[in-house]
Structures are given as C-alpha cells and as structure tokens.
N, C-alpha and C positions, 0 to 999 in steps of 0.2 A: 792570494791577497792575505796579508798578515792582519790578524785582529789587533785593535788597539788595546793595550793592557794598562792597568793601573800601575803607576810607578811605585806605589807603596806595597801593595799586596801581590802584585804580579799576576793577578787574575784579569780576564778580559773586563773592560769597563762596564759591560752590561751585566756582569756577575761579580762585581767588586765585593769583597768581604770586609773591607776596612771598618765598616760600622759595627761589625760583630767581634772585633778583636778586643779582648779584655786585658786586665793588668798582666804584665809579663810574669809567668811562673818561674820561680828560681829553683829549678831542679838541680840537686847535687849529683845525681847519677845521670851522666850524659846519655842521651838517646842517640844511638847510631843507627841510621836507616840505610840498609843495603837495598837499593832501588833497581829493579829490573828496568832496562832501558825502554821497554814498551810502555812504562808508566809515566815517563817524563812529561810528555805532551798531553796526557789524559786530563781533561778539563776537571774531573771530579776527583782528582788525586788528593788524598788527605795528608800525605807526607809534606806537602808544601805548606799546609796549615800549621804543622808542628813548628816549622821555622818561624812563624809569625807570633807564636805564643809562648815558646820555651826559651829559656836563657841558654841552655846547653843542649844543642842538637847539631848533628853532622850528617849530611847525606852523601853517600858514595854511590855512584851510578855504574853499573856493569853486570856482567853475567859470569864470566870465567874467573878463575884464580888470578891470572895476570892483571885483571882489571882492578883487583883489590889489594895490590902490593902494599900501598901506603896504609891501609887499614890492618893488614896482617902484621906489619911492623908495630903499629900502635898496640895491637893485642898482645904482643910480646912484652911490651913495657908497662901495661896496665892490667888491673883486675877487670876483665871484660867476659861477659856471659852472653849466651843467645836466648832469646825468647822464641821457642819453638817446641811443639809437643812431640818430641821424639821419645824413643823407649827409655832413654836414660834421664829424662828431664825431671828435675825436682819440682815438686808441686808447691806453688805459691798459695798460702792460706789467706783468704780474704781479710780475716780480722787479725792477722799476725804482722801488724805494720812495722816497718823500719828495721827488720831483722837481717836483711840482705846487705852484705858489705861488698859493694862493687864500685868501680869507677865509671862503668858504662855497660849498657845492655844493647845488643844488636837486634833490630827488628827487620824482618824481610818484607819488602814492599812489592806487592804484585798480587795477581789473582792466586788462588791456592795452587793452581797448576804451575804458575811461574815462580811462586815462592818455593815450592817443592824442587823445581829445577834449579834454583839458586843454591839450595841446600845440597843437592846431589852433585852439582858441578864444583862445589867448593868443599872439598874433603877436610880442609883445615878447620871448618866450623865444627866438625864432629868431635874435635878434640877439646873444645870449649865446654865449660859447664853449661847446662841448659836448664831452662825453667818453663813451666806451663802453669795455667790457672787451675785451681780446684773447681771453680765454676766460672762461667762467663756471663757478663751482663748481656741482655738482649741487645742486638745491634740496632742503633738508631740510623745507621747509614743506609737509607732505604732506596737510594738511586743507583746502586749497583747490586746485581743479583749474585747470590752464591748458592750452590746446592747443599752446602754445609749449614746445618741448623744454627750452629753457635759461631759462625764466621764473624770476625770483627774487622773493621777497617784498620788500617795502620795506626791512625790516630787513636782509636778506641783501645787497641792493644797497648800502645804506649801509655795512654792515660790510666788504664787499669793497673799496669805494672807500677807506675809512679804513685798511684794511690796506696799500693800495698807496700812496695819496697822503699819508697822515698818519702812517704808520709806528706805527699803534696796535695793541695787542694786543686784538683784538675777540672773543676766545674767550668772554667773558661774555655777549656779545650772542647768540651761537649757543646757549649754554646756556639763556638766558632764553627764547629761542624755542622751544627743545626742551621746556622745562618747560611753556610755554603749550600746545603741541601735546598733551603728555601729559595735562594737565588737561582739555582739550577732548575728547580721545578717550575719557576715562572716562565721559562723559555720552552718547556716541553709541550708539545701538541697534546690535546686531551686524550687521544688514544694511547700515546706513549706513557703519559702520566698514569693511566688506569693499570698499565702492567706493573707499576711499582706500588 
C-alpha cells in the first residue's frame, strides 16, 4: 500500500517537512548529487531535502558508468569537481571562503560503503579534481548510524562545501534537516529511539 505523500515536499504526510523549509538558498556553485539507487526510497534521505532548499541542485540516480552518461557529458563542458576524500583531494580550509572557482561539485549519496562503490565503479570520477574538508563539523544527522566518526549526511557535506566555497548562508539547510530528524523521531518506538 502506497503511503500518502505531501504534494509539496514529497515526504509522507505524517513526516511532512514543509513547515521547516526556509528561504531559498541561491547557490552559484551547482550541487550535483550522484545518488545510489538504494537511497531513492529511504525515508531519511537528505538529498531530497537539498532540492527543497537550494536554487541549483541536480540529482542523478545510478550506479554504473552508463547510468551517468548525461552527467559525464556535462562534466566535459563545465568546471566540475568531486567532493570525496581520496588521496589526491585538495583540502578545503574552513576560513578560506569563496576561493574555489567551479561551476558544480559532485556529492556521492549513499552509505559510506555505497558511496565508495559509486566511486570505484565510475573511473571517470578519478580524473576530476577532488576536494575534502580540513575538519568536519559534528554530524547532527542522528537517525542514521555510521561507523565513521566524522561521517556527514549528504546535506551536511553539501552545506559545509557551500559555506566554504560559495560563501552561502546554509543555516536553512541545517534547520530543514533538524526538522526532518524531529519528524522521523516522532514515529520511532522508544526502544528504537534509544539506539540513536
């Protein structure tokens, strides 16, 4: 049986996030989300939140190189980089705002395992310039577990990047994620809630 969803935010009606959506953020650097197919129907998916709050965001769903042909063409025509902590990644310094000159940044959406798989299956990503953070803010995305201490949600990674590279005020993104977490927690049984 299909859950009734809000026509505006596309979340189930009982976890609607419309009341948490703030003013649209006018980001000059486009956020490109490469989303693993396993994330599409996850109720706690933060990539969906980005599309509610950012003026420039595009989501591509897939796993293999052939799934991303349109994105690969776009990368050939624009200044695009990857946000991923590989060995060649340039470090983004938190207080060095607005010094990155890009048209778009790619963020991989999935668990660490799925994001790593996306990176490994798409060798063309290895040829792109890549960036990583000097330090990561503590994640407020408390409803999904990660064994990595400094693991960020897709929303948090995009927000931190835009803070540094695009000089955006991304507070509305964090507020939207906090609202989504609050709505999801309302539905959790006490024993499940205690695990988070």
